N, C-alpha and C positions, 0 to 999 in steps of 0.2 A: 108051131108058128111057121107060116110060109115065108118065102123070100120076099114076096111083094109086100106082105104085112110088115116085115122088118124094115124094108126100104122106105115105107111110107110113115113109119113111126116118127113122131117129133123128137128132136134132140132133148136131152135132159133139160130141166128148168134152169139149172145152173148156167148152162151154155147160153140159153136164151137171154138171161139177164145180162151176162157179160157183153154180148154182142149188141145190146141195146144202148150201151154207154156211148155218148156222142164222141168222146175222145177216141175211143177205139174205132168207131165207125169212120171218123175223119182220117185216122191213120190208115185204115184199110183203103179208103178211097184214094188217099195220096199214093199209097204203094201201088195201087192199080194204075194210077195216072203215070207214075214213074215207069212202070213196066210197059205201058202202052206207048208213051212218048219218048222213052229213053231216059236214063238216069240223069245225065248232065243237062239235057234240054229241060226236064221237069224242074230241077233245082233252080236253074236260072230263071225259069218262068215264075216260080214261087217268089224269088227274090225281087222280081221286077214288078209284080202286081201292086199298084198303089204306092210305089216308092216315092214319087213326087208329092202325092197327097199326104203320105206319112210324114215327110219332112216338113210340109206346110203345117200340119197339126202339131208336130213337135215344137216348132217355132212359136206357134200361137199359144201352146200351153206354157212355154217358158216365159213369154211376154206377159201372159195373164197372171202367172204366179208372182212376177215382179210387181205388177199392178196391184195384186192382192196385198202384198207386203206393205206397199206404199199407202194403200187405202186404209189398211188397219192402223197404221201410224197416224193417219190423218183423221181417223174417226168417221170415215165415210161408210155408209151401209154397204156390205159386201155379200149379202145372202145370194143374190142372183149370180154374181160372179163365181162364188164357191160352187154353186150347183152346176154351172156351165163347165167348170174345171172337172168336177167329179164325173159328169156325163161324157165328156170328150176323152175317151180312152183309146189308146193305140191297140190295134188288133193282135190277137195271139197268133202263134204259128198255125194252129189248126183252122182258125177263122180265115186266115189268108189262103190256106189250102182249099177250103170249101169255096171261097170266092173264085179261085182259079178254075176249079172244075165247073162252076156255074157260069163261067164266061168272064169273070173278073170285072164286071161292070158295076155291081152294087157297092162293093167295098170302097173304091175310089170316090164314089159319089157321097158315101156316108162320111168318109174322112174329110172331104172338102166342106160338107155341110157343117160338121162339128167345128172345124177350124173357123168358119165364117161366124157361127153362133158365138164362139169363144171370143173372137175379135170384137164382135158387136157388144158383148157384155162388158168387155174391158173398156171400150170406147164410151160406153154410156156413163161411166163414172169419171171420165177424164176431166170434164169441166170442173167438177168439185175438187179434183186433184190439182188442177191449174190454180184454182182459187186458194187452195191450201198452200201451194208453193209461194204465192204472193204474200200470204199471211206470214209464213215462216221467214220470208225475206225481211218483212217489217219487224218481226219479233227479234230476229238476229241482230238487226241494226240497233234496236232499242236496248237489247241485252248488252251489246258491246259498249254503248254509251253509258248505260247504268253501271256496268261493271267498272268502267274507267273512272266514273265519278265517285263511286264508293271506294275504290282503291286510293284515289287521290285524297279523298276526305280522311281516310284512316291514316294516310301518310302525313298529311299536313296537321291533323289534330289527333295525335296518338291517344288522347284520353277518350276519344269517341270510338275507338276500335270495338268495344263491346256492343255499342249501339249499331255500328255498321254491320257487325257479324249477325246481330239479331235480325236486321233488315234482310241481309243476304239469305238467311235461313228460310225466310218466307217467300223468296223469289224463285222463279223458274229460270235459272241461269244456264241451263243446258238441256239437251234432248228435244224430241219432237213435242209439239203441242197440238192436240186435236182441235178441229174447227170449233167444236162446242165450247172450248175454253179460250178461244182467241181473244175476245173482248176483255175478259177478266185478266188474262195474262198481260195483255198490252197495257191495261189500266194500272196493274200492279207495278209493272216495270217502269212505266212513265212516272208514276208517283214516287218510286224510289229514286229515279234519276232526278226528278224535280227537287225532292227533299235534299239529296246530296249536293246538287248544284247550288241551290239557294243557300244551304247552310255553309257550304265552302265559301261562296261569295260574301255572305254576311260576316263570316268569321274573318275573312281578309279585311273587310271594311272595318270591323271591330278592332282588329290588330292595328290598322292604320290610325284609328281614332285613339287607341290606347297609347300609341307612340306620340301622337300630338299632345295627349294629356301629360305624358312624362316631360315633353319639351316645355309645356306650360309650367310644370312644377319647377323645372330647372330655371326658367325665366323668372319666376317669382322669387326663387332663392337669390338670383343675381340682383334683383331689385330690392332685396331685403324686406319682402312683404311677409306678413304672418301667414303661415301655411295651414294652420289648423290641423284637420285630420286628412288633408289631401293625399299625403304619401300612403297612409294606411288604406284609404279608400281605393286608390289605384291598385295597390297590391291585392286587395280583396277581389276587385273586379277581374283582375288577371286570372286568379284562381277559378272564379266562377265561369269565365269564358272558356277555360280549358275543359270544363265538365259539361258545358251546355249541349243539349241534344236537339235543339230546334232553332230555326231562325227567330221565332218569337222570343225564346229565352235570351238569345244573343242580343236582340234589339232592346229587350227590357233591361238587361244588364248595362248596356251602353247608355241608354236613356237615363237610368238611375244615377250612373256615374256623372253624366253631364250635369244633372241637377245638383249633385253634391259639389261639383267643381265650379259651378256658375259664379258664386261670389269671388272665388280666386281669379277666374277668367276676367271678370269685369274689373277687378282690382289691378290686374296686370295691364289691361288695355287703358285704363284710366291713368296709370302711372307712366305708360309708354304709348301715347296715342298713335304714333306711326305716321305714315304718309297720308296725304289727302286731307279732306275736311272732316274733322272729328269734333263732335259736341259731347262733352262729358258732364253729366249731371250727378252730383254727389248728394245722396239723400241725407246723410247725417249732418253735413255742413249746409245743406240747402243752397247750393251754388251751382251755377252753370258756367263752364269754361269752354270756349271755342278755340280749336287749334287748326292751323294751316300748315301741313307738312311738319308737324311737331312743334311749331311756334305758336304761342298763345296770342290770339287776336282779340279776345273778349273774355271778361269774367264779370258775372253779375249774380246778385242774390236772386233766389227764385222761391216759389211756393209749390210744393208737390202734393200728392194725394193724402187725404185724411185717413184716420183709423178706419179700417174696414174696406177702404178703397185706395190702398197704397199704390204708388206708381211702381210698376213691375221692374225688377232688376233684369238686366240683359244687354245684349248688343244688337241693335236694330239699324235700320236705315230710313232716311226720309223718302217716303214713297209718293207723296203728292202734297200740294200746297194750294191755298185759296185765300182770297181777300176781296171783300169782307166775308165773314162767316157767321151764321146764326146757330147757336147751340140750343137744342131743344131737349128737355129732360126726358130720359127713357123711363123715369119713375113717375108714377101718377101723383097728382096733388094729394097732400096728406102723408105721403111717404117721407121718412126722415131724410132721404137723399134728394127729394124733389127740389128743383129750382125753376124759376120762370124763364121763358125764352130770353136768351142773352146774346147780343151782337158783340163780336170782337173784330179787330181790324185785320189781323193776320193769323193764319194757322199753318203749322208744318206737321203733317201726319207722320208718326214714326213707329207705331206699334198697332197691330191688328186689334180690333175691338173698340176703336175710337179714342186712341191716346194721341194727344197733340202737344206741341210746344206752341204757346199762344200768349198774346197780351191779355190783360184782365182789367178793363176800365173800372171795375167795381172795387179793386184792391189798391189802397194807398201805397206809395213807394216805401213808406216806413214800416209796412207790415211784412215785407219780404225778408227772407233770411232764416237763420237757425231757429227752430221751433215753430215756424209758421205752418208746417204741415199739420200741426195740432191746433192751430188757431182758428178764428172765425172766418178767415178767407181761404182756408185750405181747399184744395181742388177735389174733383171726383176721380183723380188718377192722372190728370194732365200735368204738364209743367207750365206754370204761370210765370211770365217774364215781365218786368217793368217795360213801359211803353218804348222808351228810347232804345233800350237794349234789344227789344223785339224788332224794332224798325231796322237796326243794323243786321240782325240775323236774317230777316226777310230778304234784304238786299244781297247779303253775302252767301247764304246757304243755297246749294244746288241739290237737285233731286239725286239721290244716291249717297248723300253725305251720311257718315256713320254717327249713330247716337249711342252713347254708352251710359247706362244708368247703373251707377255703382253704389254700394252700401254707404 
């Protein structure tokens, strides 16, 4: 083999493959550059290529990652932003070296372009993030209120602690809430806040009502009135209120107790009329007694409602008056309760549903008094008063006067 043939022979295949690797080629190019330009000058040049653009891209990537975290918490779509972050990579040492040898122009441009795309991708979801921040501010405010209401309720009504804890377990009382769950979360929190607030307020009102009932019981004892089951009724209601789990239950308990204590309440007021104008109708005695600041000014026999249409027990007020007045039957002819149109001289309205104190020209004076509520002149629920007594009441009674219908 001649020298020329040997010189022209290709290098072994192994060497050809190694020199084709980009990293080795870049390293060789860099070494050549360093040898040509001088070691220190080449290093400084490498460090200076695109440094400002690299810093810009680094800042953009950091801001984008923060936005990505926030967007993930908010439930905002992040696909475009993730792709932009993945595509916007910082150059390697060899890429920087190649850029330097090629004139350094393409790398800074690429870095600036990547930073701009990354910033644009982050800004594109910013309106949704702003909306989410507003939503979270609202949720935090309602959370704080609901938490305070539930805590206060459990403190004021210890028996309700299990119910409160059950409510709390179904609430989102901490952490971020994605936009997709905004309305549901706010509705749930608002419902819990309303439930706790209404129940706490209703419970306070019920406690005040129960205190008044105890005072009524004490007053009845002072007046030596028969108490019946009033004491046991109050005690039972107190236990029921402690275990109530809704405003409806509390209101039902209070209303039931009020019905149980109504006879005692009217007995106490009838026995002790108190200040102002008070008209007391006693059904068993079939009498009407008028008081001015506790002093009796009139007493007269009366006739009240017949069987099936009894005059209702209670404490009411005179709401309006009229003279004369025509009564027209709400029942049709042929009905057992029907009566023909009937004029009276005076009426004092005291209870909703058409209950009046009035004179009754069709009833003789001798018919009034005990037992008349079951007689032929018994009323349809009104209190019928003899003419002379009714004339006094008409002149004396003012709108707002109290009417007590006692057993």
